[in-house]
C-alpha positions in Angstrom: -2.3 4.5 -41.3 -4.3 1.3 -40.2 -4.4 0.2 -43.9 -0.8 0.9 -44.4 0.0 -1.4 -41.5 -2.5 -4.1 -42.9 -0.8 -4.0 -46.3 2.6 -4.4 -44.5 1.3 -7.5 -42.3 -0.2 -9.1 -45.5 3.0 -8.5 -47.4 5.0 -10.1 -44.3 2.7 -13.2 -44.6 3.5 -13.7 -48.3 7.2 -13.2 -47.8 7.3 -15.6 -44.8 4.8 -18.3 -45.8 5.5 -20.5 -49.0 2.0 -21.5 -48.9 0.5 -18.1 -48.9 -1.9 -17.4 -51.7 -3.2 -14.0 -52.8 -3.7 -11.0 -50.7 -7.5 -11.4 -50.2 -7.0 -15.0 -49.2 -4.5 -14.2 -46.6 -6.8 -11.3 -45.3 -9.7 -13.7 -45.0 -8.1 -17.0 -43.8 -5.0 -16.0 -41.9 -5.8 -15.9 -38.1 -2.4 -14.0 -37.3 -3.2 -11.3 -39.8 -6.7 -11.0 -38.6 -5.6 -10.8 -35.0 -3.1 -8.0 -35.9 -5.7 -6.0 -38.0 -8.0 -6.2 -35.0 -5.2 -5.3 -32.6 -4.5 -2.1 -34.7 -8.1 -0.8 -34.0 -7.9 -2.0 -30.3 -4.5 -0.2 -29.9 -5.9 3.0 -31.2 -9.0 2.8 -29.0 -6.6 2.1 -25.9 -4.7 5.2 -26.8 -7.8 7.2 -26.9 -8.6 6.0 -23.4 -11.4 3.7 -24.5 -9.6 1.1 -22.6 -12.7 -1.0 -21.5 -14.0 -1.2 -25.1 -10.5 -2.1 -26.4 -10.2 -4.8 -23.8 -13.7 -6.3 -24.7 -12.7 -6.1 -28.3 -9.5 -7.8 -27.6 -11.2 -10.7 -25.8 -13.5 -11.1 -28.9 -10.5 -11.4 -31.1 -9.0 -13.9 -28.9 -11.9 -16.0 -29.1 -12.1 -15.8 -32.9 -8.4 -16.2 -33.7 -6.8 -17.9 -30.8 -4.4 -15.0 -30.6 -4.3 -12.9 -27.4 -2.7 -9.4 -27.7 -3.1 -6.9 -25.0 -4.4 -3.6 -26.6 -1.6 -1.7 -25.1 1.0 -3.8 -26.8 3.0 -1.9 -29.4 3.5 -4.0 -32.6 5.2 -2.4 -35.8 3.9 -3.0 -39.1 5.2 -6.0 -41.2 5.0 -8.5 -38.3 3.8 -12.0 -39.2 2.0 -14.5 -36.7 2.1 -17.8 -38.4 -0.4 -20.4 -37.1 -1.3 -18.2 -34.3 -3.2 -20.3 -31.9 -2.0 -19.8 -28.4 0.1 -16.8 -29.0 0.2 -14.4 -26.0 1.5 -10.9 -26.2 1.5 -9.0 -22.9 0.5 -5.3 -22.2 4.1 -3.8 -22.3 5.4 -5.8 -24.9 7.0 -4.2 -28.0 7.7 -6.0 -31.4 9.7 -4.7 -34.2 9.1 -4.7 -38.0 9.6 -8.0 -39.9 9.4 -10.2 -36.9 8.0 -13.7 -37.2 6.1 -15.5 -34.3 4.9 -19.1 -34.7 2.2 -20.8 -32.7 2.2 -20.8 -28.9 4.7 -18.0 -28.4 4.4 -16.2 -25.2 5.8 -12.7 -24.6 4.9 -12.4 -21.0 5.8 -11.0 -17.5 7.3 -12.7 -14.7 5.3 -11.1 -11.6 3.2 -8.4 -10.6 5.5 -5.5 -10.7 4.4 -2.2 -12.2 5.8 -0.5 -15.3 7.5 -2.2 -18.2 7.4 -6.0 -17.5 7.2 -7.6 -20.9 9.9 -8.2 -23.7 11.0 -5.8 -26.3 11.5 -7.9 -29.5 13.7 -6.1 -32.2 13.2 -6.0 -35.9 13.4 -9.2 -38.2 13.5 -11.7 -35.3 12.3 -15.2 -35.6 10.6 -16.7 -32.6 9.9 -20.6 -32.7 6.9 -22.5 -31.7 6.2 -22.6 -28.1 8.9 -20.2 -27.0 8.3 -18.4 -23.9 10.1 -14.9 -23.5 9.5 -13.6 -20.0 10.2 -10.4 -18.3 11.4 -6.8 -19.3 14.2 -8.1 -21.5 15.3 -7.2 -25.1 15.6 -9.5 -28.1 18.0 -7.9 -30.4 17.6 -7.3 -34.1 17.8 -10.5 -36.2 17.9 -12.8 -33.3 16.5 -16.2 -33.5 14.7 -18.1 -30.6 14.3 -21.8 -31.0 11.1 -23.7 -30.6 10.3 -24.4 -27.0 13.0 -22.1 -25.6 12.4 -20.3 -22.4 14.1 -17.0 -22.6 14.8 -15.0 -19.2 17.7 -12.9 -20.2 18.3 -10.3 -23.1 19.5 -11.8 -26.3 22.1 -9.8 -28.3 21.4 -9.0 -32.0 22.1 -11.7 -34.6 22.1 -14.5 -32.0 20.4 -17.9 -31.9 19.3 -19.3 -28.5 17.7 -22.7 -27.6 16.9 -24.6 -24.5 15.5 -24.2 -21.1 16.7 -21.8 -20.0 17.9 -20.4 -23.4 21.4 -20.3 -24.1 23.2 -19.0 -27.3 24.3 -21.5 -29.9 25.2 -19.3 -32.7 26.2 -15.7 -33.4 26.7 -14.1 -36.9 
């Protein structure tokens, strides 16, 4: 199962990065792919209740890749993190297949409340560099979030939002 997801993550890198080389090059040199592959193991350990070990490994992955993913975050196969430095994905975040995140993206919470407090991102979304998506909100399938946007409210499917705070500019 981990290898199937890794294969899908590498395929997503090939599909979304025009500079992508062969599969081995992507696996060895793309920090987003490396962070996701480590996260898959950390998530499995977390689910098996080896939470401390999972968090320790997650911290190591952050230091190596610059991508911080909480081990409890749920990330589908086929996600691509391009130039991942500074990406932060919170504990209760969920990300659907085919989604692309660029550098500096935050999927974060807004406070100390318990329960679901991070975003749910649908399938085939694009989240621009430096975008901040905060709180228990939903980003619909095929939505696009502009670079630097601060998203505090749910975004419908097939909608593009930009700005601070983010507002819809296009819907197809």
